[in-house]
N, C-alpha and C positions, 0 to 999 in steps of 0.2 A: 501502748504507751499510756493510756488513761489509767489502766490498772496499776502500772508502775508508779505513776505520779500520785495516785491516791494512797498507795501503800507508804511511799516516802513521806508524803505530807502528814499522814497519821503519826508516823514516828516522830516527825519534827514537832507536831502540835502537842505530843505527850511527853516531850523531853525538854529539859532546861535549855536556854540559849547556848550555854557553853558546850553542850553535847552535839549541837547541830553540825558543827564542822566534822566531827567524827562520823556521824551518820551520812553526811554528804560525800565524804571521802570514801567510806566503805561502799556506798552505792555507785560511785563513779568508777570503782575498780572493775565492776562487771557490766556496767551500762555502756553500750557501744556508741552512744551519741554524746552531745554536749549537755552540760548541766550548769545552771546559773541560778543563784538565789539573790533576789533584789529586795532590799528593805523598803519599808513604807516611805522613808525619806529619800529614796532614789539611789541609795548607795548599794553597790554590789557587794553582798556579804560572802558570796562564794561563786567561783567560776572555774570550770574545768579548762580544757585546752583552747576553747573558742568562745568569742563573745557573740551571743545570739542577737543582742540588740544591734550591734554594729553590722552583723551579717544580714539581718532581715530588713533593716530600715524602717519605714513608716508602718508597714503591716505588723511587724513584731512589736513595735512601740505601742501601736493602737491596741493590740491584744493584751499587752502588759497593763495599759491604763484601764481597760475594761475589767480585768481581773481585780485590780485595786478598787475600782469604783463599785462594781456590782457584786463582788465577792463570789463569783462563779467562774469556772474554768473557761478559757477562751483559746481559740486556735488561730494560727497564721502560718503562712508558707513564705520562705525567703525568696523563692522564684516560682515559675510555673511547675505544676505537679510533676510532669514527666521530664523536666529539665534535669540534666545529669548532675548539677550541683545543688539541687533543691533540698532544703531541710524543712521538715514539718515540725512546727513548734507548738507546744501547749503551755499556756500560762495558768498555773494552778495556785489559787490563793491559800495562804497559811493563816489560820485563825488562832487567836489567843484572846481570851476574855471577851469574846463576842465581837472582835474587830479584826481586820486584816492587818497583820503586822509585817508580812513579807509575801512575796510571790515566787513560787518555784517554777522555773522555766526548764523544760526538757526539750531538746532538739534531736530529731532522728532523721537520718537521710532516707529519701524515697527511692534510692537506687534499686532496692529490691522490687518495689512496685513497678519501676520503669522496666526492670528485667522481665517481670511477669508480662507486662504489656507488650514488650518487644517479642517475647516468646509467643504471645497470642497473635501478634501481627504476622510473625513467621508462619505459625500454624494456619492462620487465616489465609495467608498467601498460598501455602501448600494445598490447603483444602480447596481454595478457589481454582488453582491450576488443575487439581485433580478433578474437581467438578466439571470444569470446562472440557477436560479430556474425555471424561465419562459421557458428558452431554454430546460431545462431538461424535464419539463412537456410537452411542445409542441413536443419535440423529441419523448417522450414516446408515446403520442397519435398518432403522425404521423407514428411511427414505428408500433404501434398496428394496425392502419388502413391499413398500407401497408401489414402487415402480416395476416390480416383477411382472404383474399382469401386462403392463404397457410393453415391457421388453418381450414378453411372450407373444403379444399381439404383433409386434414389429417383426419378430423372427418368423412367425407363422405366415404373415402376409408376404414376406420376402420369399418364403418357400413356395407359397401358392403362385406368386408372380413368376417364379422360376420354373413352374410347371408341375409341382407336386400338389395336385388338387385333392389328395387324400388327407392332407394335414388338417387337424382341428385343434381348437384352443381347449385346454384342460384346466384353466385357472379356476380356483375355488375362493376367490376374493370375497371378503365380507362386505365390500362396498357394493351397494345396490346398483349404482350406475355402472360399475365395471361388469357386474353380472349380466345386466341388460345388454351392454355392449358385446360381451362374449357370446351371448345367445344370438344376437343379431348377426354378428360376424360369422358364427358357425353356420347359421342358416344360409347366409350369402355364399359361403364356401361350398356348402352342399349343393345349392342351386347352380353354382358355377360348374361344379364337377358333373352334375347331371346334365347340364347344358352342353358341356364339352363332350361327355360320353355320348349324348344323343346326337350331337353333330357328327362324331366319328362314325356312329352306327348308321346315321343317315347317309353320309358320304359313301360308306362301304356298301350299303344296300343299293343306293342309287347307281353306283358304279357297276354292281353286279347285275342289276336289272337292265341297264343299258348295254352292258358288254355282250350279253347273249344275242339280242337282235342285231347288234352291229357286227358280231362275228358271223352270224348267218348271212347278213347282207353282203359282207366282204367275200364270203365263200361262194355265194351265188354269182357275184360279179366275176370272180377269178375263174370259175368254171365256164361262164359264158364267154370269156375272152380266150380260152384255150384254143378254139378253132372256129372258123366261120360257121354261122348258122342261118337258117332261113328266117324270113320275116316273122312267120308265125311262132317260131321258137323264141325269137327275141321278145316278141310281145308277151308270151307266156312267162318268160323269166322276169320281165319288167313288172307284170301284174303281181308276181310273187314278191318281188322287191318292194312294190308299192304297199302291199299288206304289212311287210316288216316295218317300213317307214311309218305307216299309220300307228303301229304299236309304239314305236319310239316317240312319235308325236304325242300320243295319249299320255305316256309316262312323263314327258317334259311338261305338258300342260297341267297335269296333276301336281307335279313338283312346284310349278309356278303358282298354282292356286294356294298350296300349303305355305309357300314362302310369303305370299302376300298376306295370308291370314296371320302368320307369326309376326309380321311387321305392322299389323293393324291396318293394312291397306286393302282388305277385302271389302270393297265398297258395294253396297246393295242398293238397288233402286227400290225406294220405299213406295209401294203402290198396293192398292187392294188386290188380293188374290182370292179367287173362288176356289178354295181348297177342295171342296166336294167335287167340283167339275174336273179339277186337275187330277185328282186321284182316280176318278172314273176313266179319264182318258188314258192315263198311264197303265191302268189295269187292262183296258181294252187292247193296248199296244202289245201287251205280253201274252195275250191269250193264245195267239197262233204259235209263238215260240214254246210256250209251256205245253201246248197240245201235241207238238211234234215229239216231245219226250214223254208223253203219257203222264203229264203232271197237270193237276187241276188247280185253277185259281178261284177261290171263293172270296167275294167282296161283300163287306157289310159297312157301307159308308153313309153316314148321316147327311142329310141335305142341308144346304144353306150355311155351310161353314165358310167363314171368311177370315183371312189373316192378312197382315201387312208385311210385305217383303218383296222379293224378286221371284217371279214365277219360274224362270229358267233354272235358278239355283235350287229351288224346292223340287222341281222336276228331276234335276240331276241327283238329288239325294234319294228320292224314291226309286229312281231307276237303279241306283247302286244297291239299295236294300233288296229290291226284287231280284236283281241279277245275282246277288249274293245268296239269297234264299234258293234260287233255281239251281245254283252250282252244288248245293248240299242236299237238295231234295231227292230222295230215291224215286225210282220209277213207280208210277201208279200211286203217288202220294198227293197230298193237297197242300197248297200254300194259301194262307189266310191273310187277307188284307182288310183291316177294319179301321174305322175312324169315327170317333164320337166326341161330343162336347161335354166338358165337365168343369164346373167352377171357373168359368171364364177362359178355359183352355181347350185346344183341340188335341185329343189323344189319338195318335196313329200307331197301329201295331202291325208288324209284318212277322208272321209265324210260319215256320217250316216244320216238317216232320223228319228232319235229318238226324244224324248221329249225335247232335248236341255239342256243347263246348264244355270242357273241363273247368272247374271252379277257379283253379289257379291261372288259367289262361284268359279269363274274362276281363281281368283288370288291364290287360295289355291289348285287348282286341281293337282298340281305336288308335293304337300306335302305328306309326308309319312302317310299312313293309312287314308288319307282323302277320304271320300265318299260323293258324291253330295247329296245323300239322308240321310246321317248321320246315316245309319242303322248299327247296330252291328251284327245282325244275318244275315249271308250271305246265299244265296241259294246254293244248291249243285253245285259244279264246279266253283263257283265264287272265285275271289282272295281275298287277304288280304288288298288291297288298296296300294300295293307297286309298281304295274306295271308302272304307269305313272311316279312315282318318279325315278325309274330305267331308264326309257326311257330318261328322262331329263339328268341324269348323263351321259348316254352313248353318247347321241347326243353332249353334251358339251365337252366330252372327244375327240370327233372327230372334234372339233373346229366349231361345228354347233349351230343352234338355233332351239328351238321348241316353239310353242305357240298354243293356241286354240281360235277358233272363233265360237261363238254360240249365238243363241237367243232362248228363251223358245218357244217350239213348232215348231222350224225350224231345228232341228238336231244340230250336232256339227261337226266341221272340225278341225282336228289336222294337223298342217303344220310344216314341217321340212325343214330347209335349211342346206345343207352340201356343203362344198367347193369341186369343182371338182379337180381331180388330175392335177397338173400343172397349176391351176388357177392363174391369175394375182392378187397378194396381194393388189394392189391399188384398184381393183374392189371390193374385199371382204371387205376392210376397210369401204367403203361407205355403205355396206350392213350389217354391224355389228348389227345394231339395227332395221333392216327392214326385215320383212318377207313378201314375195309377195304371194298373193292368186292366185294360178294358174288357178282358175276357171274364174276369171274376170279380171285378170291382174292388179288389184289395190293393192297399197301398204298400 
């Protein structure tokens, strides 16, 4: 509109007054808005179809006055900019001989601007709705992806609770906390599976071990009741049954000891124990038994070794180890029992010259009911496979360690480390995971 007003004013300023009407009429033929020419005396010299002064009121009159006074273009609006009936007005002064002789007023409707703004509003609304939809969809998928590990955890936990203990979490979440939670839960599921499997094996093995002597006991009683017998025959049968009952009682007592250990109820009397004297006495008790089978017992026990614990339980441990060595020692062989002090600990070793233990079996040697030969039918006088498991629980209850060293064909050595009474804890800490072989001094 400014360029049009400038062009028309230049034509008027360069033309005589009597040509102004022609120029304004010609301009009005193609100009879409209102045209009005006001003289310096306030008279309307030309007007197209509408009166801009009457239309705009004070704002248009003020713009007209400023154009006359200041000699520069001035603008006004008849209503608000985006109102449907608004007209934008420019008051452009016409100069002649250095003074303002008239003011050209051009009015143009702002409906096209309003249409543009309306279109922008519509586009803005559409884009806003589109953005909300995209944000909602993206938020949904992001939330779903973020919750996938939680859903997997829930599903896996339900599966484990339903009895499928083999299920594990496979989430690869980038969230550090989720990864830590997944590792902890997987470890818990693994521990649960191992616990349940161990419980099943324990129940099956315990049932098997008790079923044989109970079957024997029942059979002997049934045979005894088939026909009357003499007093001597009944006494013989009862003595046989008493031996079977003793075996059942030993198995039950061993199971009770292991159950108390698992429950943390294996309470020990904490008292000073002369370990040297205890080992000498146990060795002496086995000399006659070993000699009956042409097996020699060699003892190398250091004097004045004292530990803190329960003498009966330590005696039970050593009896189990010596009995185990005797079962596997060939005739005319030697069993070695040694005990020495080293770095605040008593190192006890029981070594036999038997067939040895395979490497893959050594890790299970202290499991309940485990037998290196995996035999179910035991010879007369042999145990139920609980002795070494009990030894491990008793040694650990005394804050000690036990391990086995063996090679096939070279016998087996069971090594126990027990802290001496009043030993320096800093020394024991360095030996927590180290058992020293007293035969060669190697760790």
